[in-house]
C-alpha positions as semicolon CSV with decimal commas, in nm:
position;residue;x (nm);y (nm);z (nm)
1;M;-1,613;4,089;6,520
2;F;-1,538;3,972;6,883
3;L;-1,664;3,615;6,780
4;V;-1,491;3,581;6,473
5;S;-1,167;3,665;6,718
6;L;-1,282;3,442;6,931
7;L;-1,330;3,140;6,687
8;F;-0,977;3,232;6,536
9;S;-0,790;3,191;6,823
10;A;-0,992;2,896;6,954
11;A;-0,871;2,736;6,637
12;C;-0,531;2,839;6,653
13;L;-0,501;2,724;7,058
14;W;-0,643;2,382;6,904
15;I;-0,379;2,365;6,590
16;A;-0,083;2,442;6,839
17;G;-0,210;2,186;7,115
18;R;-0,228;1,954;6,848
19;C;0,119;2,010;6,712
20;F;0,255;1,990;7,047
21;Y;0,077;1,674;7,140
22;N;0,222;1,498;6,798
23;L;0,562;1,654;6,891
24;Y;0,570;1,556;7,271
25;L;0,289;1,323;7,374
26;H;0,242;1,090;7,071
27;P;0,322;0,733;7,081
28;L;0,571;0,801;6,759
29;R;0,725;1,059;6,927
30;S;1,071;0,924;6,975
31;Y;1,042;0,844;6,614
32;P;1,285;1,069;6,382
33;G;1,173;1,293;6,104
34;P;1,170;1,672;6,016
35;W;1,024;1,883;6,276
36;L;0,727;1,975;6,081
37;C;0,599;1,636;5,952
38;R;0,621;1,519;6,309
39;A;0,394;1,828;6,392
40;S;0,151;1,831;6,128
41;S;0,020;1,674;5,815
42;L;0,065;1,921;5,623
43;P;0,376;1,850;5,473
44;R;0,272;1,558;5,296
45;I;-0,033;1,701;5,199
46;W;0,106;1,919;4,992
47;H;0,387;1,686;4,868
48;R;0,140;1,393;4,750
49;T;-0,085;1,668;4,604
50;V;0,211;1,819;4,383
51;G;0,387;1,478;4,318
52;T;0,694;1,534;4,491
53;N;0,613;1,297;4,780
54;I;0,888;1,052;4,652
55;S;1,182;1,327;4,674
56;H;1,035;1,441;4,990
57;A;1,067;1,081;5,140
58;H;1,430;1,029;4,994
59;H;1,588;1,334;5,155
60;A;1,396;1,300;5,478
61;H;1,576;0,950;5,510
62;E;1,863;1,041;5,340
63;K;1,886;1,338;5,681
64;Y;1,728;1,127;5,940
65;G;1,793;0,722;5,886
66;P;1,654;0,394;5,768
67;V;1,317;0,470;5,959
68;V;1,131;0,806;5,907
69;R;0,831;0,944;6,019
70;L;0,699;1,152;5,754
71;S;0,334;1,261;5,931
72;P;0,244;1,251;6,297
73;G;0,082;0,877;6,209
74;E;0,315;0,740;5,918
75;L;0,633;0,565;5,948
76;S;0,862;0,500;5,621
77;Y;1,101;0,202;5,650
78;I;1,448;0,172;5,370
79;N;1,552;-0,175;5,568
80;Y;1,538;-0,540;5,400
81;D;1,389;-0,660;5,735
82;A;1,108;-0,431;5,711
83;W;0,948;-0,640;5,380
84;N;0,911;-0,944;5,631
85;D;0,761;-0,755;5,904
86;I;0,560;-0,543;5,742
87;Y;0,459;-0,709;5,415
88;G;0,454;-1,087;5,545
89;R;0,680;-1,394;5,386
90;N;0,546;-1,667;5,150
91;D;0,631;-1,894;5,443
92;G;0,324;-1,851;5,612
93;K;0,421;-1,522;5,848
94;A;0,124;-1,300;5,865
95;A;0,180;-0,951;5,698
96;L;0,012;-0,655;5,787
97;P;-0,361;-0,536;5,694
98;K;-0,367;-0,279;5,374
99;D;-0,486;0,040;5,540
100;P;-0,851;0,044;5,377
101;T;-0,787;0,408;5,352
102;F;-0,587;0,388;5,048
103;N;-0,744;0,062;4,927
104;S;-1,108;0,125;4,937
105;P;-1,331;-0,082;4,673
106;S;-1,570;0,088;4,450
107;P;-1,906;0,164;4,605
108;D;-2,017;0,013;4,265
109;Y;-1,849;-0,355;4,337
110;P;-1,730;-0,572;4,554
111;P;-1,352;-0,555;4,641
112;G;-1,131;-0,752;4,366
113;L;-0,786;-0,944;4,451
114;V;-0,599;-0,528;4,517
115;Q;-0,873;-0,342;4,680
116;V;-0,972;-0,665;4,950
117;T;-0,820;-0,562;5,252
118;D;-0,881;-0,875;5,508
119;G;-0,621;-1,190;5,443
120;P;-0,868;-1,475;5,383
121;P;-1,093;-1,316;5,146
122;H;-0,777;-1,217;4,968
123;A;-0,642;-1,556;4,984
124;R;-0,955;-1,682;4,792
125;Q;-0,962;-1,475;4,513
126;R;-0,533;-1,526;4,454
127;R;-0,608;-1,910;4,468
128;I;-0,870;-1,867;4,211
129;F;-0,621;-1,672;3,963
130;A;-0,300;-1,790;4,065
131;P;-0,323;-2,033;3,782
132;A;-0,379;-1,808;3,537
133;F;-0,032;-1,628;3,599
134;S;0,174;-1,927;3,613
135;N;0,461;-1,998;3,459
136;T;0,267;-2,296;3,308
137;S;0,016;-2,101;3,191
138;L;0,292;-1,810;3,086
139;M;0,393;-2,099;2,825
140;K;0,060;-2,119;2,681
141;Q;0,073;-1,764;2,645
142;E;0,387;-1,708;2,474
143;A;0,287;-1,703;2,132
144;M;0,041;-1,464;2,187
145;L;0,301;-1,246;2,352
146;R;0,508;-1,271;2,065
147;G;0,251;-1,169;1,822
148;H;0,176;-0,824;1,998
149;V;0,578;-0,765;2,047
150;R;0,601;-0,895;1,644
151;K;0,305;-0,584;1,599
152;M;0,531;-0,351;1,805
153;V;0,824;-0,419;1,641
154;A;0,649;-0,360;1,244
155;K;0,486;-0,044;1,411
156;L;0,825;0,103;1,502
157;Q;0,985;-0,028;1,150
158;R;0,728;0,157;0,945
159;A;0,774;0,475;1,178
160;C;1,161;0,442;1,096
161;D;1,084;0,372;0,696
162;A;0,829;0,706;0,701
163;T;1,145;0,914;0,759
164;T;1,427;1,058;0,532
165;T;1,661;1,135;0,834
166;P;1,975;0,946;0,832
167;S;2,006;0,943;1,202
168;G;1,665;0,767;1,243
169;A;1,294;0,856;1,306
170;E;1,219;1,046;1,642
171;L;1,005;0,843;1,835
172;D;0,824;0,862;2,195
173;I;0,883;0,456;2,259
174;C;0,667;0,562;2,558
175;S;0,352;0,536;2,364
176;F;0,457;0,174;2,180
177;F;0,531;0,034;2,488
178;N;0,163;0,150;2,649
179;F;-0,007;0,004;2,312
180;L;0,184;-0,287;2,379
181;T;0,114;-0,381;2,734
182;F;-0,255;-0,254;2,701
183;D;-0,315;-0,462;2,399
184;V;-0,127;-0,780;2,593
185;M;-0,362;-0,743;2,933
186;A;-0,665;-0,671;2,756
187;D;-0,636;-1,006;2,544
188;L;-0,573;-1,183;2,887
189;A;-0,862;-1,008;3,066
190;F;-1,112;-0,991;2,783
191;G;-0,992;-1,249;2,525
192;A;-0,918;-0,971;2,307
193;P;-0,659;-0,673;2,243
194;L;-0,825;-0,321;2,228
195;G;-0,643;-0,269;1,900
196;L;-0,430;-0,007;2,027
197;L;-0,090;-0,094;1,834
198;D;-0,344;-0,129;1,519
199;A;-0,494;0,251;1,553
200;G;-0,141;0,378;1,713
201;Q;-0,351;0,597;1,955
202;Y;-0,521;0,564;2,327
203;T;-0,931;0,498;2,356
204;P;-1,093;0,675;2,584
205;W;-1,167;0,425;2,817
206;V;-0,738;0,395;2,833
207;K;-0,699;0,765;2,869
208;N;-0,940;0,713;3,160
209;V;-0,735;0,444;3,294
210;F;-0,456;0,727;3,307
211;A;-0,696;0,937;3,509
212;V;-0,780;0,715;3,787
213;F;-0,453;0,722;3,894
214;R;-0,448;1,072;4,027
215;I;-0,825;1,065;4,134
216;L;-0,754;0,804;4,367
217;S;-0,418;0,977;4,484
218;L;-0,622;1,256;4,592
219;R;-0,903;1,035;4,733
220;A;-0,622;0,906;4,958
221;I;-0,513;1,206;5,062
222;I;-0,862;1,345;5,219
223;L;-0,932;1,013;5,375
224;F;-0,602;0,950;5,544
225;Y;-0,505;1,305;5,638
226;L;-0,798;1,516;5,589
227;P;-1,063;1,264;5,741
228;Q;-1,272;1,570;5,851
229;L;-1,302;1,630;5,447
230;Q;-1,483;1,289;5,388
231;G;-1,857;1,382;5,405
232;L;-1,784;1,658;5,148
233;M;-1,572;1,424;4,936
234;T;-1,852;1,147;4,937
235;R;-2,109;1,425;4,850
236;V;-1,874;1,549;4,549
237;L;-1,833;1,180;4,457
238;A;-2,195;1,122;4,462
239;R;-2,286;1,381;4,186
240;P;-2,473;1,204;3,898
241;A;-2,179;1,311;3,658
242;M;-1,899;1,152;3,910
243;V;-2,121;0,844;3,917
244;A;-2,173;0,792;3,548
245;A;-1,815;0,845;3,464
246;R;-1,698;0,581;3,728
247;K;-1,956;0,335;3,644
248;A;-1,909;0,391;3,277
249;H;-1,559;0,248;3,315
250;I;-1,603;-0,025;3,524
251;D;-1,931;-0,100;3,302
252;Y;-1,714;-0,105;3,000
253;A;-1,469;-0,329;3,138
254;A;-1,768;-0,580;3,243
255;G;-1,934;-0,557;2,903
256;L;-1,587;-0,685;2,755
257;V;-1,558;-0,930;3,059
258;D;-1,919;-1,094;2,993
259;R;-1,869;-1,099;2,595
260;R;-1,562;-1,310;2,647
261;L;-1,756;-1,554;2,866
262;D;-2,061;-1,586;2,681
263;A;-1,822;-1,699;2,376
264;D;-1,865;-2,023;2,270
265;A;-1,627;-2,300;2,401
266;Q;-1,434;-2,361;2,101
267;T;-1,342;-1,961;2,033
268;A;-1,256;-1,967;2,447
269;E;-1,012;-2,236;2,408
270;E;-0,798;-2,122;2,142
271;R;-0,721;-1,812;2,349
272;P;-0,527;-1,933;2,685
273;D;-0,695;-1,608;2,881
274;V;-0,732;-1,553;3,255
275;W;-1,094;-1,694;3,236
276;A;-1,006;-2,031;3,015
277;L;-0,707;-2,087;3,279
278;V;-0,919;-2,053;3,629
279;E;-1,230;-2,196;3,436
280;K;-1,248;-2,470;3,680
281;K;-1,298;-2,179;3,957
282;M;-1,489;-1,963;3,800
283;D;-1,814;-2,134;4,003
284;V;-1,723;-1,941;4,296
285;L;-1,655;-1,632;4,155
286;T;-1,942;-1,405;4,135
287;R;-1,969;-1,219;3,783
288;E;-1,950;-0,879;3,981
289;E;-1,584;-1,039;4,113
290;M;-1,476;-1,111;3,756
291;H;-1,555;-0,747;3,620
292;I;-1,378;-0,573;3,921
293;N;-1,072;-0,760;3,898
294;A;-1,076;-0,779;3,522
295;A;-1,061;-0,398;3,523
296;T;-0,810;-0,406;3,777
297;F;-0,594;-0,601;3,584
298;M;-0,635;-0,383;3,326
299;A;-0,480;-0,107;3,540
300;A;-0,215;-0,258;3,782
301;G;-0,052;-0,459;3,483
302;T;-0,026;-0,201;3,206
303;E;0,081;0,094;3,304
304;T;0,352;-0,009;3,548
305;T;0,505;-0,288;3,310
306;A;0,558;-0,006;3,011
307;T;0,716;0,257;3,315
308;A;0,968;-0,043;3,345
309;L;1,031;-0,066;2,962
310;C;1,049;0,295;2,960
311;G;1,308;0,300;3,206
312;V;1,530;0,025;3,079
313;V;1,553;0,212;2,738
314;W;1,576;0,559;2,904
315;F;1,928;0,412;3,131
316;L;2,071;0,210;2,844
317;A;2,007;0,491;2,566
318;R;2,253;0,745;2,821
319;E;2,484;0,462;2,893
320;G;2,665;0,360;2,588
321;A;2,889;0,092;2,742
322;A;2,565;-0,104;2,878
323;M;2,351;-0,048;2,574
324;G;2,661;-0,215;2,364
325;K;2,662;-0,505;2,595
326;V;2,284;-0,583;2,577
327;T;2,274;-0,573;2,219
328;E;2,581;-0,746;2,158
329;E;2,416;-1,009;2,407
330;V;2,083;-1,073;2,225
331;R;2,191;-1,045;1,885
332;G;2,412;-1,342;1,945
333;L;2,114;-1,516;2,020
334;S;2,101;-1,812;1,714
335;G;1,724;-1,832;1,557
336;G;1,472;-1,572;1,470
337;E;1,179;-1,490;1,707
338;E;1,016;-1,791;1,773
339;D;1,362;-1,874;1,956
340;L;1,339;-1,597;2,200
341;T;1,139;-1,825;2,444
342;M;1,057;-1,757;2,835
343;D;1,349;-2,009;2,920
344;T;1,591;-1,819;2,652
345;L;1,533;-1,483;2,725
346;A;1,563;-1,559;3,122
347;R;1,944;-1,708;3,138
348;L;2,061;-1,411;2,949
349;P;2,230;-1,244;3,233
350;Y;2,322;-0,892;3,116
351;L;1,935;-0,837;3,002
352;N;1,828;-0,945;3,324
353;A;2,072;-0,728;3,553
354;V;1,971;-0,431;3,320
355;I;1,584;-0,473;3,399
356;N;1,666;-0,527;3,761
357;E;1,879;-0,216;3,742
358;A;1,636;0,006;3,601
359;M;1,395;-0,088;3,818
360;R;1,616;-0,033;4,101
361;L;1,676;0,311;4,007
362;Y;1,329;0,413;3,854
363;P;1,096;0,135;4,045
364;P;0,712;0,133;3,848
365;T;0,537;0,174;4,182
366;P;0,807;0,427;4,386
367;D;0,581;0,507;4,716
368;M;0,466;0,331;5,003
369;L;0,242;0,049;4,971
370;Y;0,069;0,140;5,274
371;R;-0,047;-0,114;5,580
372;L;-0,197;-0,049;5,905
373;V;-0,063;-0,180;6,220
374;P;-0,360;-0,366;6,398
375;E;-0,493;-0,389;6,750
376;G;-0,165;-0,514;6,990
377;G;0,063;-0,349;6,771
378;A;0,336;-0,469;6,561
379;M;0,731;-0,545;6,555
380;V;0,873;-0,389;6,298
381;C;1,293;-0,380;6,276
382;G;1,290;-0,492;6,650
383;K;1,086;-0,211;6,758
384;L;0,703;-0,259;6,892
385;V;0,501;0,007;6,658
386;P;0,175;0,081;6,853
387;A;-0,154;0,001;6,684
388;G;-0,367;0,275;6,405
389;T;0,027;0,342;6,286
390;V;0,068;0,361;5,907
391;V;0,350;0,164;5,786
392;G;0,572;0,090;5,453
393;I;0,874;0,058;5,246
394;H;0,910;0,358;5,039
395;Q;1,101;0,217;4,708
396;W;1,247;0,503;4,595
397;P;1,460;0,606;4,874
398;A;1,516;0,228;4,990
399;Y;1,699;0,170;4,616
400;H;1,850;0,506;4,613
401;S;2,042;0,459;4,958
402;A;2,389;0,437;5,044
403;H;2,280;0,254;5,345
404;N;2,192;-0,021;5,058
405;F;2,411;0,034;4,781
406;A;2,725;0,166;4,679
407;R;2,727;0,403;4,418
408;P;2,350;0,397;4,451
409;E;2,244;0,682;4,192
410;E;2,490;0,494;3,937
411;F;2,295;0,283;3,692
412;I;2,542;-0,041;3,717
413;P;2,400;-0,344;3,565
414;E;2,710;-0,512;3,673
415;R;2,610;-0,494;4,060
416;W;2,342;-0,761;3,931
417;L;2,578;-1,031;3,787
418;P;2,645;-1,350;4,020
419;E;3,042;-1,293;4,076
420;A;2,925;-0,938;4,218
421;S;2,762;-1,077;4,507
422;V;3,125;-1,297;4,545
423;K;3,390;-0,994;4,543
424;G;3,424;-0,646;4,410
425;E;3,282;-0,313;4,496
426;F;2,899;-0,451;4,538
427;V;2,962;-0,740;4,746
428;N;2,775;-0,583;5,028
429;D;2,475;-0,438;4,822
430;E;2,128;-0,534;4,996
431;R;1,998;-0,682;4,652
432;R;1,733;-0,854;4,869
433;I;1,581;-0,473;4,951
434;V;1,495;-0,453;4,564
435;Q;1,118;-0,609;4,546
436;P;0,900;-0,398;4,290
437;F;0,691;-0,667;4,260
438;S;0,634;-0,620;4,657
439;K;0,694;-0,897;4,916
440;G;0,476;-1,178;5,084
441;P;0,120;-1,327;5,012
442;R;0,000;-1,011;4,868
443;S;0,281;-0,964;4,626
444;C;0,205;-0,902;4,232
445;I;0,014;-1,187;4,095
446;G;0,144;-1,092;3,736
447;K;0,531;-1,075;3,819
448;N;0,620;-1,381;3,591
449;L;0,429;-1,217;3,306
450;A;0,551;-0,847;3,339
451;L;0,940;-1,020;3,332
452;H;0,839;-1,197;3,027
453;E;0,677;-0,952;2,855
454;M;0,955;-0,722;2,943
455;R;1,260;-0,930;2,837
456;L;1,042;-1,035;2,506
457;A;0,972;-0,671;2,406
458;L;1,331;-0,547;2,483
459;A;1,539;-0,812;2,336
460;S;1,281;-0,781;2,002
461;T;1,370;-0,439;2,006
462;F;1,758;-0,446;2,060
463;R;1,739;-0,710;1,780
464;Q;1,606;-0,469;1,524
465;F;1,698;-0,142;1,605
466;D;1,970;0,098;1,776
467;I;1,801;0,352;1,986
468;V;1,981;0,663;2,083
469;A;1,835;0,949;2,319
470;T;1,758;1,283;2,220
471;D;1,831;1,588;2,377
472;D;1,497;1,630;2,504
473;S;1,537;1,311;2,672
474;K;1,822;1,374;2,920
475;D;1,573;1,478;3,237
476;W;1,302;1,268;3,118
477;M;1,288;1,068;3,451
478;Q;1,343;1,414;3,661
479;R;1,034;1,590;3,527
480;Q;0,806;1,310;3,664
481;K;0,583;1,377;3,949
482;C;0,434;1,058;4,118
483;H;0,037;1,008;4,187
484;V;0,038;0,643;4,242
485;V;0,259;0,593;3,986
486;W;0,470;0,817;3,764
487;E;0,324;1,064;3,550
488;K;0,562;0,991;3,236
489;P;0,596;1,258;2,959
490;P;0,719;1,134;2,649
491;L;1,014;0,984;2,592
492;M;1,141;1,084;2,278
493;M;1,451;0,852;2,115
494;K;1,605;0,813;1,763
495;V;1,511;0,464;1,645
496;K;1,729;0,320;1,372
497;P;1,680;-0,058;1,207
498;V;1,982;-0,208;1,189
499;V;2,182;-0,258;0,902
């Protein structure tokens, strides 16, 4: 009994001493933040585990300002200058390295474009894949994209035809957008769609992709906040069932890639997918690098785009005036679906303003993109941050802050129109802070693809259908938790063909 009491007392003293150090002696002691967060990682562990880390960070920034210490070794920023200082500029300014805790690769495969933490290896892979995601390549892919969007619109039409309700069919619009984005990315990464739009349901492999995000979030929590449990976690992940499940996920993607790469030249030439567009550089990629990157594209380039599409529809369905303006704009276009080209849609001011405003209020990746301050420290927003600190911009708090926007919680697409930057109440809005695709040399390589896919899907949908929110969808955004990405419940909308 005495030994137990002694051990308990020693543990309490150690915890108290650690908290005292974090509050009063730690190199980050001068940064503001909730005192419990400055003393211990427990609040962040809790909020990240239950998925409320975004609202927790937002409330902290609202109280303590643009720079907040969210855990003993973690700083969150909502200033525009932090984008350049942390993530680097495209003009050559070095970005801080990715924190390997949050970006560790699979033990079964080499790191891909997203997982690699070092600058030169990342630059090598980005140079190889960049041509496949350029505007020039996107023009070659337009017909393929249009075909998938046409199929989605046809599925919506059939669902509407099957109902006798005068107000339209009540549909989960999220599932349609997810089917679309997975089929599009599979066509690009594997040379053939997964057939989700045809089947009207998810395959087991796609369901596994959704589960991966929560696993990645839990893994990062343990490695960063509870490194003492790393050995235990490694043993759990090394269990035969876990190894087999992880390997089966990537092996499925690998098999699809191999089938595409082994196709005859004529078949490959007919489909302007990723591999056809980087063919001249494929000799410097290993098969394993091709496999992991294809699997990564399927995760990073699907759920986020579908989330953005859902956000646009949800905000518009709640804002009748904005919905009226965007439908008037897209329905006023002359010609048919073949005329919904990349250039035409990119020039629609209100459609693009709606997309920008929806991604401001509901960014697909709302959490921090974690970076690690290297040896020697780094200047962030005019202050030297010590080595070993994890830093980043929290997109949701940054975009919802009165520090950056007038009426920050309101959906007002007009703030993105050209005249808003010249005069009016939104003239001082810090629009540059909104970087949903990140910024610098590690920004999203698929930005052009995602934006055109969104414009085409939205324009095609709004030209054909009237969409109205259901009562069940009114608090749709507020009900969501975040584990790397949003965990979206069904988004039920009343969809009715335009007469």
